[in-house]
C-alpha positions as CSV (number, residue, x, y, z in Angstrom):
1,M,0.0,0.0,0.0
2,T,2.8,2.4,0.9
3,D,4.6,1.8,-2.5
4,A,1.3,2.5,-4.3
5,V,0.8,5.8,-2.4
6,L,4.4,6.8,-3.1
7,S,4.0,6.0,-6.8
8,A,0.8,8.0,-7.0
9,N,2.4,11.0,-5.2
10,A,5.5,10.8,-7.5
11,A,3.2,10.7,-10.6
12,T,1.3,13.8,-9.3
13,E,4.5,15.7,-8.7
14,I,5.8,14.9,-12.2
15,D,2.4,15.9,-13.7
16,E,2.6,19.3,-11.8
17,L,6.1,20.0,-13.1
18,E,5.2,19.4,-16.7
19,S,4.2,22.3,-18.9
20,P,0.5,22.4,-19.9
21,G,1.3,21.6,-23.5
22,R,3.5,18.6,-22.8
23,R,1.0,17.3,-20.2
24,A,-1.8,17.6,-22.8
25,R,0.2,15.7,-25.4
26,R,1.1,13.0,-23.0
27,R,-2.5,12.5,-22.0
28,L,-3.6,12.6,-25.7
29,F,-1.2,9.9,-26.8
30,K,-2.3,7.6,-24.0
31,R,-5.7,7.4,-25.7
32,K,-5.5,4.9,-28.5
33,A,-8.8,6.0,-30.1
34,A,-7.7,9.6,-30.3
35,V,-4.3,8.6,-31.7
36,A,-6.0,6.5,-34.4
37,G,-8.2,9.5,-35.2
38,L,-5.2,11.7,-35.5
39,V,-3.4,9.3,-37.8
40,V,-6.4,8.9,-40.1
41,L,-7.0,12.7,-40.2
42,T,-3.3,13.3,-40.9
43,A,-3.4,10.8,-43.8
44,F,-6.4,12.6,-45.4
45,I,-4.7,16.0,-45.0
46,L,-1.5,14.7,-46.7
47,L,-3.7,13.2,-49.5
48,A,-5.3,16.5,-50.0
49,L,-2.1,18.4,-50.0
50,L,-0.3,16.0,-52.3
51,A,-3.2,15.2,-54.6
52,P,-1.7,16.5,-57.8
53,L,1.4,14.3,-57.3
54,I,-0.2,11.1,-56.3
55,V,-3.5,10.7,-58.2
56,P,-3.2,8.2,-61.1
57,H,-5.6,10.1,-63.5
58,D,-7.0,13.5,-64.1
59,P,-10.1,13.8,-61.8
60,I,-12.2,15.7,-64.4
61,A,-11.0,13.8,-67.6
62,T,-13.8,11.8,-69.1
63,S,-13.5,8.5,-71.0
64,W,-16.6,7.2,-72.7
65,G,-14.9,3.8,-73.1
66,Q,-14.6,3.4,-69.3
67,V,-18.1,4.4,-68.2
68,R,-19.1,2.8,-64.8
69,K,-16.3,0.2,-64.8
70,P,-15.8,-1.8,-61.6
71,P,-12.6,-1.5,-59.6
72,S,-9.6,-2.9,-61.5
73,A,-5.8,-2.6,-61.7
74,L,-6.3,0.4,-64.0
75,H,-8.9,2.1,-61.8
76,W,-8.6,1.0,-58.2
77,F,-11.9,2.5,-57.1
78,G,-13.7,2.0,-60.5
79,T,-15.1,4.8,-62.7
80,D,-18.2,7.0,-62.6
81,E,-21.0,7.6,-65.1
82,L,-18.6,9.7,-67.3
83,G,-15.7,7.4,-67.2
84,R,-13.8,9.5,-64.6
85,D,-11.4,7.8,-62.2
86,I,-13.2,7.6,-58.8
87,L,-9.9,7.3,-56.8
88,S,-8.6,10.6,-58.2
89,R,-11.9,12.3,-57.6
90,V,-12.1,11.1,-54.0
91,V,-8.5,12.3,-53.3
92,F,-9.2,15.7,-54.8
93,G,-12.6,15.8,-53.1
94,A,-10.7,15.7,-49.8
95,R,-9.4,19.2,-50.6
96,A,-12.9,20.6,-50.9
97,S,-14.2,18.9,-47.7
98,L,-11.3,19.6,-45.5
99,L,-11.0,23.2,-46.7
100,A,-14.7,23.7,-46.2
101,G,-14.5,22.3,-42.7
102,A,-11.5,24.4,-41.6
103,I,-12.5,27.7,-43.1
104,S,-16.1,27.4,-42.0
105,V,-15.1,26.8,-38.4
106,A,-12.5,29.6,-38.7
107,I,-15.4,32.0,-39.7
108,A,-17.5,30.7,-36.8
109,L,-14.6,31.3,-34.3
110,G,-13.8,34.7,-35.7
111,I,-17.4,35.9,-35.2
112,G,-18.6,33.8,-32.3
113,V,-15.6,34.2,-29.9
114,P,-15.5,38.0,-29.8
115,L,-19.3,38.2,-29.5
116,G,-19.2,35.6,-26.7
117,L,-16.4,37.5,-24.9
118,I,-18.3,40.8,-25.1
119,A,-21.6,39.2,-24.0
120,G,-20.1,37.3,-21.1
121,Y,-17.8,40.1,-19.8
122,R,-20.0,43.2,-20.3
123,G,-23.3,41.6,-19.3
124,G,-26.4,43.8,-19.1
125,F,-28.2,45.0,-22.2
126,T,-25.3,43.9,-24.5
127,D,-25.4,40.4,-23.1
128,A,-29.2,40.2,-23.5
129,L,-29.1,41.5,-27.1
130,I,-26.4,39.0,-28.2
131,S,-28.0,36.2,-26.3
132,R,-31.4,36.7,-27.8
133,I,-30.0,36.8,-31.4
134,T,-28.0,33.7,-30.7
135,D,-31.1,31.9,-29.3
136,A,-33.1,32.9,-32.4
137,M,-30.4,31.4,-34.7
138,L,-30.2,28.2,-32.5
139,A,-34.0,27.8,-32.9
140,C,-33.4,27.0,-36.6
141,P,-31.6,23.6,-37.1
142,F,-28.0,24.0,-38.2
143,L,-28.3,22.3,-41.6
144,I,-31.5,24.0,-42.5
145,L,-30.0,27.4,-41.8
146,A,-26.9,26.5,-43.8
147,I,-29.0,25.4,-46.8
148,A,-31.1,28.6,-46.6
149,L,-28.0,30.8,-46.5
150,A,-26.3,28.9,-49.3
151,A,-29.3,29.2,-51.5
152,F,-29.5,32.9,-50.8
153,L,-25.8,33.5,-51.5
154,G,-25.7,31.3,-54.6
155,P,-24.2,27.9,-55.4
156,S,-20.4,27.8,-54.9
157,L,-17.9,26.3,-52.5
158,G,-17.0,29.7,-51.1
159,N,-20.6,30.7,-50.4
160,A,-21.1,27.3,-48.9
161,M,-18.2,27.9,-46.5
162,I,-19.7,31.3,-45.5
163,A,-23.2,29.8,-45.0
164,I,-21.8,26.9,-42.8
165,G,-19.6,29.3,-40.8
166,I,-22.5,31.7,-40.0
167,S,-24.7,28.7,-39.1
168,A,-22.1,27.4,-36.7
169,T,-21.5,30.8,-35.1
170,P,-24.2,30.6,-32.4
171,V,-22.6,27.5,-30.8
172,F,-19.3,29.4,-30.3
173,V,-21.1,32.5,-29.0
174,R,-23.0,30.5,-26.3
175,L,-19.9,28.4,-25.4
176,T,-17.6,31.4,-25.1
177,R,-20.2,33.3,-23.1
178,G,-20.7,30.5,-20.6
179,Q,-16.9,30.0,-20.2
180,V,-16.4,33.7,-19.7
181,L,-19.1,33.9,-17.0
182,S,-17.3,31.0,-15.2
183,V,-13.8,32.4,-15.5
184,K,-14.4,36.1,-14.8
185,A,-15.3,35.3,-11.2
186,E,-11.9,33.7,-10.5
187,D,-9.5,35.3,-8.1
188,Y,-6.8,36.1,-10.7
189,V,-9.3,38.0,-12.8
190,E,-10.4,40.0,-9.8
191,A,-6.7,40.7,-9.0
192,A,-6.1,41.9,-12.5
193,R,-9.1,44.2,-12.3
194,A,-7.9,45.5,-8.9
195,L,-4.5,46.4,-10.4
196,G,-6.3,48.7,-12.9
197,N,-6.0,46.6,-16.1
198,P,-8.5,47.8,-18.7
199,D,-11.3,45.5,-19.6
200,W,-9.9,44.6,-23.1
201,R,-6.6,43.5,-21.5
202,I,-8.4,41.4,-18.9
203,A,-10.6,39.8,-21.5
204,L,-7.7,39.0,-24.0
205,S,-4.9,38.3,-21.6
206,H,-6.5,36.7,-18.6
207,I,-9.9,35.2,-19.7
208,L,-9.4,34.2,-23.3
209,P,-6.3,32.0,-22.7
210,N,-8.1,30.1,-20.0
211,I,-11.1,29.2,-22.2
212,L,-9.1,28.1,-25.2
213,P,-9.2,24.4,-24.4
214,A,-13.0,24.3,-24.5
215,L,-13.0,26.2,-27.7
216,L,-10.4,23.9,-29.3
217,V,-12.4,20.8,-28.5
218,Q,-15.6,22.4,-29.8
219,A,-13.8,23.5,-33.0
220,T,-12.6,20.0,-33.6
221,L,-16.1,18.6,-33.3
222,S,-17.5,21.4,-35.4
223,I,-15.1,20.7,-38.3
224,A,-16.7,17.2,-38.5
225,A,-20.2,18.8,-38.6
226,A,-19.0,21.3,-41.2
227,I,-17.7,18.5,-43.5
228,I,-21.1,16.8,-43.3
229,A,-22.8,20.1,-44.0
230,E,-20.6,20.7,-47.0
231,A,-21.3,17.3,-48.4
232,A,-25.0,17.9,-47.9
233,L,-24.8,21.2,-49.7
234,S,-22.8,19.7,-52.6
235,F,-25.3,16.9,-52.8
236,L,-28.0,19.5,-53.2
237,G,-26.0,21.4,-55.8
238,L,-25.3,24.3,-53.5
239,G,-21.6,23.6,-52.8
240,Q,-18.7,22.6,-55.0
241,Q,-19.8,22.9,-58.6
242,P,-19.2,20.2,-61.3
243,P,-16.9,19.1,-62.8
244,A,-14.8,19.9,-59.7
245,P,-14.8,16.8,-57.5
246,S,-16.6,16.9,-54.1
247,W,-17.7,13.9,-52.0
248,G,-21.3,15.3,-51.7
249,S,-21.7,15.8,-55.5
250,M,-20.2,12.3,-56.1
251,L,-22.9,10.8,-53.9
252,N,-25.5,12.8,-55.7
253,A,-24.3,11.4,-59.0
254,A,-24.1,7.9,-57.6
255,Q,-27.7,7.7,-56.3
256,R,-28.9,6.9,-59.8
257,F,-26.6,3.9,-60.2
258,L,-26.7,2.3,-56.8
259,T,-27.7,-1.1,-58.2
260,Q,-25.5,-1.0,-61.3
261,A,-22.4,0.7,-59.9
262,P,-22.4,0.7,-56.1
263,W,-18.7,1.6,-55.9
264,M,-19.6,5.1,-57.1
265,A,-21.3,5.7,-53.7
266,I,-19.2,3.4,-51.5
267,W,-15.9,5.3,-51.8
268,P,-17.0,8.9,-51.2
269,G,-19.3,7.7,-48.5
270,L,-16.5,5.8,-46.8
271,A,-14.2,8.9,-47.0
272,I,-16.8,11.1,-45.3
273,F,-17.3,8.4,-42.6
274,L,-13.6,8.0,-41.9
275,V,-12.9,11.8,-41.7
276,V,-15.9,12.5,-39.5
277,L,-15.2,9.6,-37.2
278,S,-11.5,10.5,-36.9
279,L,-12.4,14.1,-36.0
280,N,-14.9,13.0,-33.3
281,L,-12.4,10.5,-31.8
282,L,-9.7,13.3,-31.8
283,G,-12.2,15.7,-30.2
284,D,-13.0,13.3,-27.5
285,G,-9.4,12.7,-26.8
286,L,-8.6,16.4,-26.7
287,R,-11.4,16.9,-24.2
288,D,-9.9,14.4,-21.9
289,A,-6.3,15.5,-22.5
290,L,-7.2,19.2,-21.7
291,D,-9.2,18.4,-18.6
292,P,-7.2,19.4,-15.6
293,R,-9.0,16.7,-13.5
294,Q,-7.6,13.9,-15.7
295,R,-4.3,12.2,-15.0
Protein backbone atom coordinates (compact mmCIF):
# COMPACT_ATOMS: atom_id res chain seq x y z
CA MET A 1 0.00 0.00 0.00
CA THR A 2 2.83 2.39 0.87
CA ASP A 3 4.56 1.81 -2.46
CA ALA A 4 1.33 2.50 -4.31
CA VAL A 5 0.82 5.75 -2.42
CA LEU A 6 4.40 6.83 -3.09
CA SER A 7 4.02 6.01 -6.80
CA ALA A 8 0.80 8.03 -6.98
CA ASN A 9 2.44 10.98 -5.23
CA ALA A 10 5.45 10.80 -7.55
CA ALA A 11 3.17 10.74 -10.60
CA THR A 12 1.30 13.76 -9.26
CA GLU A 13 4.54 15.70 -8.71
CA ILE A 14 5.77 14.89 -12.23
CA ASP A 15 2.39 15.94 -13.65
CA GLU A 16 2.56 19.28 -11.84
CA LEU A 17 6.12 19.96 -13.07
CA GLU A 18 5.20 19.39 -16.72
CA SER A 19 4.25 22.29 -18.94
CA PRO A 20 0.52 22.37 -19.86
CA GLY A 21 1.28 21.63 -23.50
CA ARG A 22 3.48 18.61 -22.76
CA ARG A 23 0.98 17.30 -20.22
CA ALA A 24 -1.84 17.56 -22.76
CA ARG A 25 0.22 15.74 -25.41
CA ARG A 26 1.11 12.96 -22.98
CA ARG A 27 -2.53 12.48 -22.02
CA LEU A 28 -3.64 12.58 -25.65
CA PHE A 29 -1.17 9.95 -26.82
CA LYS A 30 -2.27 7.64 -23.99
CA ARG A 31 -5.70 7.42 -25.66
CA LYS A 32 -5.50 4.93 -28.51
CA ALA A 33 -8.77 5.98 -30.13
CA ALA A 34 -7.67 9.62 -30.27
CA VAL A 35 -4.29 8.63 -31.74
CA ALA A 36 -6.02 6.51 -34.37
CA GLY A 37 -8.24 9.46 -35.24
CA LEU A 38 -5.22 11.74 -35.49
CA VAL A 39 -3.42 9.28 -37.80
CA VAL A 40 -6.41 8.93 -40.14
CA LEU A 41 -6.99 12.68 -40.22
CA THR A 42 -3.32 13.34 -40.94
CA ALA A 43 -3.42 10.80 -43.78
CA PHE A 44 -6.37 12.60 -45.39
CA ILE A 45 -4.68 15.98 -44.98
CA LEU A 46 -1.54 14.65 -46.69
CA LEU A 47 -3.65 13.17 -49.48
CA ALA A 48 -5.35 16.52 -50.01
CA LEU A 49 -2.06 18.44 -50.02
CA LEU A 50 -0.25 16.00 -52.32
CA ALA A 51 -3.24 15.23 -54.55
CA PRO A 52 -1.70 16.50 -57.84
CA LEU A 53 1.38 14.34 -57.25
CA ILE A 54 -0.24 11.06 -56.27
CA VAL A 55 -3.49 10.68 -58.22
CA PRO A 56 -3.21 8.22 -61.12
CA HIS A 57 -5.58 10.10 -63.46
CA ASP A 58 -6.98 13.55 -64.13
CA PRO A 59 -10.05 13.82 -61.82
CA ILE A 60 -12.16 15.66 -64.42
CA ALA A 61 -11.01 13.82 -67.58
CA THR A 62 -13.83 11.77 -69.12
CA SER A 63 -13.47 8.50 -71.01
CA TRP A 64 -16.56 7.15 -72.75
CA GLY A 65 -14.94 3.77 -73.11
CA GLN A 66 -14.57 3.44 -69.32
CA VAL A 67 -18.08 4.36 -68.16
CA ARG A 68 -19.06 2.78 -64.81
CA LYS A 69 -16.25 0.23 -64.84
CA PRO A 70 -15.80 -1.75 -61.59
CA PRO A 71 -12.57 -1.53 -59.57
CA SER A 72 -9.59 -2.91 -61.49
CA ALA A 73 -5.82 -2.61 -61.74
CA LEU A 74 -6.26 0.44 -63.99
CA HIS A 75 -8.91 2.13 -61.84
CA TRP A 76 -8.58 0.96 -58.24
CA PHE A 77 -11.92 2.47 -57.13
CA GLY A 78 -13.65 2.05 -60.48
CA THR A 79 -15.06 4.80 -62.70
CA ASP A 80 -18.20 6.96 -62.63
CA GLU A 81 -20.98 7.64 -65.12
CA LEU A 82 -18.64 9.73 -67.29
CA GLY A 83 -15.68 7.38 -67.15
CA ARG A 84 -13.77 9.49 -64.63
CA ASP A 85 -11.43 7.77 -62.16
CA ILE A 86 -13.15 7.65 -58.75
CA LEU A 87 -9.91 7.31 -56.76
CA SER A 88 -8.60 10.56 -58.23
CA ARG A 89 -11.91 12.29 -57.56
CA VAL A 90 -12.05 11.06 -53.96
CA VAL A 91 -8.52 12.31 -53.30
CA PHE A 92 -9.21 15.72 -54.85
CA GLY A 93 -12.59 15.81 -53.11
CA ALA A 94 -10.73 15.69 -49.79
CA ARG A 95 -9.43 19.16 -50.61
CA ALA A 96 -12.91 20.63 -50.86
CA SER A 97 -14.24 18.90 -47.75
CA LEU A 98 -11.27 19.60 -45.46
CA LEU A 99 -10.97 23.17 -46.71
CA ALA A 100 -14.68 23.74 -46.17
CA GLY A 101 -14.50 22.31 -42.65
CA ALA A 102 -11.47 24.36 -41.61
CA ILE A 103 -12.53 27.69 -43.14
CA SER A 104 -16.14 27.38 -41.98
CA VAL A 105 -15.08 26.81 -38.39
CA ALA A 106 -12.52 29.64 -38.66
CA ILE A 107 -15.36 31.95 -39.70
CA ALA A 108 -17.50 30.74 -36.80
CA LEU A 109 -14.62 31.26 -34.34
CA GLY A 110 -13.81 34.70 -35.75
CA ILE A 111 -17.38 35.89 -35.24
CA GLY A 112 -18.57 33.82 -32.28
CA VAL A 113 -15.63 34.16 -29.87
CA PRO A 114 -15.50 37.99 -29.84
CA LEU A 115 -19.28 38.21 -29.48
CA GLY A 116 -19.24 35.65 -26.66
CA LEU A 117 -16.42 37.50 -24.91
CA ILE A 118 -18.32 40.78 -25.09
CA ALA A 119 -21.60 39.24 -23.96
CA GLY A 120 -20.08 37.33 -21.06
CA TYR A 121 -17.79 40.07 -19.82
CA ARG A 122 -19.99 43.15 -20.26
CA GLY A 123 -23.32 41.63 -19.28
CA GLY A 124 -26.42 43.82 -19.07
CA PHE A 125 -28.17 44.97 -22.24
CA THR A 126 -25.27 43.90 -24.47
CA ASP A 127 -25.42 40.37 -23.12
CA ALA A 128 -29.20 40.24 -23.46
CA LEU A 129 -29.12 41.45 -27.08
CA ILE A 130 -26.39 39.05 -28.22
CA SER A 131 -27.97 36.15 -26.34
CA ARG A 132 -31.42 36.71 -27.85
CA ILE A 133 -30.01 36.84 -31.38
CA THR A 134 -28.04 33.68 -30.66
CA ASP A 135 -31.13 31.93 -29.29
CA ALA A 136 -33.09 32.91 -32.41
CA MET A 137 -30.41 31.40 -34.66
CA LEU A 138 -30.19 28.24 -32.54
CA ALA A 139 -33.96 27.80 -32.89
CA CYS A 140 -33.36 26.95 -36.55
CA PRO A 141 -31.60 23.60 -37.15
CA PHE A 142 -27.98 24.00 -38.20
CA LEU A 143 -28.25 22.26 -41.57
CA ILE A 144 -31.54 23.96 -42.51
CA LEU A 145 -30.02 27.37 -41.77
CA ALA A 146 -26.91 26.52 -43.80
CA ILE A 147 -29.02 25.41 -46.77
CA ALA A 148 -31.10 28.58 -46.62
CA LEU A 149 -28.03 30.83 -46.48
CA ALA A 150 -26.26 28.92 -49.26
CA ALA A 151 -29.35 29.16 -51.48
CA PHE A 152 -29.51 32.91 -50.80
CA LEU A 153 -25.80 33.50 -51.49
CA GLY A 154 -25.67 31.28 -54.57
CA PRO A 155 -24.16 27.88 -55.38
CA SER A 156 -20.37 27.79 -54.93
CA LEU A 157 -17.88 26.31 -52.51
CA GLY A 158 -16.95 29.74 -51.14
CA ASN A 159 -20.57 30.66 -50.43
CA ALA A 160 -21.13 27.25 -48.85
CA MET A 161 -18.23 27.92 -46.46
CA ILE A 162 -19.71 31.28 -45.49
CA ALA A 163 -23.15 29.75 -44.97
CA ILE A 164 -21.80 26.93 -42.81
CA GLY A 165 -19.59 29.33 -40.83
CA ILE A 166 -22.47 31.68 -40.03
CA SER A 167 -24.71 28.74 -39.12
CA ALA A 168 -22.09 27.39 -36.70
CA THR A 169 -21.46 30.77 -35.05
CA PRO A 170 -24.20 30.58 -32.36
CA VAL A 171 -22.61 27.49 -30.81
CA PHE A 172 -19.34 29.35 -30.26
CA VAL A 173 -21.12 32.46 -28.97
CA ARG A 174 -22.97 30.45 -26.34
CA LEU A 175 -19.92 28.35 -25.38
CA THR A 176 -17.64 31.39 -25.09
CA ARG A 177 -20.20 33.34 -23.07
CA GLY A 178 -20.66 30.48 -20.62
CA GLN A 179 -16.92 29.99 -20.20
CA VAL A 180 -16.37 33.72 -19.66
CA LEU A 181 -19.08 33.87 -17.00
CA SER A 182 -17.32 31.05 -15.17
CA VAL A 183 -13.77 32.36 -15.50
CA LYS A 184 -14.37 36.06 -14.82
CA ALA A 185 -15.32 35.26 -11.21
CA GLU A 186 -11.90 33.69 -10.53
CA ASP A 187 -9.48 35.35 -8.11
CA TYR A 188 -6.80 36.08 -10.72
CA VAL A 189 -9.30 38.02 -12.83
CA GLU A 190 -10.38 40.04 -9.79
CA ALA A 191 -6.73 40.69 -9.00
CA ALA A 192 -6.07 41.91 -12.55
CA ARG A 193 -9.09 44.22 -12.29
CA ALA A 194 -7.92 45.53 -8.92
CA LEU A 195 -4.53 46.38 -10.43
CA GLY A 196 -6.26 48.70 -12.88
CA ASN A 197 -6.03 46.63 -16.07
CA PRO A 198 -8.47 47.81 -18.75
CA ASP A 199 -11.35 45.53 -19.65
CA TRP A 200 -9.95 44.63 -23.06
CA ARG A 201 -6.65 43.49 -21.54
CA ILE A 202 -8.40 41.39 -18.89
CA ALA A 203 -10.58 39.76 -21.54
CA LEU A 204 -7.75 39.04 -23.97
CA SER A 205 -4.87 38.30 -21.59
CA HIS A 206 -6.52 36.68 -18.58
CA ILE A 207 -9.86 35.23 -19.69
CA LEU A 208 -9.39 34.16 -23.32
CA PRO A 209 -6.26 31.97 -22.74
CA ASN A 210 -8.10 30.06 -20.02
CA ILE A 211 -11.11 29.23 -22.19
CA LEU A 212 -9.11 28.14 -25.24
CA PRO A 213 -9.15 24.40 -24.36
CA ALA A 214 -12.96 24.29 -24.47
CA LEU A 215 -12.98 26.24 -27.73
CA LEU A 216 -10.38 23.91 -29.27
CA VAL A 217 -12.43 20.82 -28.46
CA GLN A 218 -15.60 22.39 -29.83
CA ALA A 219 -13.77 23.52 -32.98
CA THR A 220 -12.57 19.96 -33.64
CA LEU A 221 -16.10 18.58 -33.32
CA SER A 222 -17.53 21.45 -35.39
CA ILE A 223 -15.15 20.71 -38.27
CA ALA A 224 -16.71 17.24 -38.47
CA ALA A 225 -20.19 18.78 -38.59
CA ALA A 226 -19.04 21.30 -41.20
CA ILE A 227 -17.69 18.52 -43.45
CA ILE A 228 -21.05 16.75 -43.31
CA ALA A 229 -22.81 20.06 -44.04
CA GLU A 230 -20.55 20.74 -47.04
CA ALA A 231 -21.27 17.26 -48.38
CA ALA A 232 -25.00 17.87 -47.94
CA LEU A 233 -24.82 21.24 -49.72
CA SER A 234 -22.79 19.75 -52.58
CA PHE A 235 -25.28 16.88 -52.78
CA LEU A 236 -28.03 19.47 -53.24
CA GLY A 237 -26.01 21.41 -55.82
CA LEU A 238 -25.27 24.34 -53.48
CA GLY A 239 -21.59 23.61 -52.78
CA GLN A 240 -18.68 22.62 -55.01
CA GLN A 241 -19.84 22.87 -58.62
CA PRO A 242 -19.22 20.21 -61.30
CA PRO A 243 -16.94 19.11 -62.79
CA ALA A 244 -14.77 19.89 -59.74
CA PRO A 245 -14.81 16.81 -57.46
CA SER A 246 -16.63 16.85 -54.14
CA TRP A 247 -17.71 13.94 -51.98
CA GLY A 248 -21.26 15.28 -51.74
CA SER A 249 -21.69 15.81 -55.49
CA MET A 250 -20.20 12.34 -56.11
CA LEU A 251 -22.88 10.84 -53.87
CA ASN A 252 -25.52 12.81 -55.73
CA ALA A 253 -24.35 11.37 -59.05
CA ALA A 254 -24.09 7.87 -57.58
CA GLN A 255 -27.68 7.70 -56.31
CA ARG A 256 -28.94 6.91 -59.82
CA PHE A 257 -26.61 3.92 -60.19
CA LEU A 258 -26.69 2.26 -56.77
CA THR A 259 -27.65 -1.12 -58.19
CA GLN A 260 -25.49 -1.04 -61.34
CA ALA A 261 -22.39 0.66 -59.91
CA PRO A 262 -22.43 0.68 -56.07
CA TRP A 263 -18.71 1.57 -55.93
CA MET A 264 -19.63 5.08 -57.07
CA ALA A 265 -21.29 5.67 -53.68
CA ILE A 266 -19.17 3.43 -51.47
CA TRP A 267 -15.85 5.28 -51.75
CA PRO A 268 -16.96 8.91 -51.22
CA GLY A 269 -19.32 7.75 -48.47
CA LEU A 270 -16.51 5.83 -46.78
CA ALA A 271 -14.23 8.88 -47.03
CA ILE A 272 -16.82 11.07 -45.29
CA PHE A 273 -17.34 8.41 -42.61
CA LEU A 274 -13.62 8.03 -41.88
CA VAL A 275 -12.87 11.76 -41.70
CA VAL A 276 -15.86 12.55 -39.49
CA LEU A 277 -15.16 9.57 -37.22
CA SER A 278 -11.49 10.54 -36.88
CA LEU A 279 -12.40 14.12 -35.97
CA ASN A 280 -14.88 12.96 -33.34
CA LEU A 281 -12.37 10.54 -31.83
CA LEU A 282 -9.73 13.28 -31.80
CA GLY A 283 -12.17 15.74 -30.24
CA ASP A 284 -13.05 13.30 -27.46
CA GLY A 285 -9.35 12.69 -26.84
CA LEU A 286 -8.60 16.40 -26.70
CA ARG A 287 -11.44 16.93 -24.24
CA ASP A 288 -9.93 14.38 -21.88
CA ALA A 289 -6.35 15.54 -22.46
CA LEU A 290 -7.16 19.18 -21.72
CA ASP A 291 -9.25 18.41 -18.64
CA PRO A 292 -7.16 19.36 -15.57
CA ARG A 293 -8.97 16.72 -13.52
CA GLN A 294 -7.59 13.92 -15.71
CA ARG A 295 -4.28 12.17 -15.01
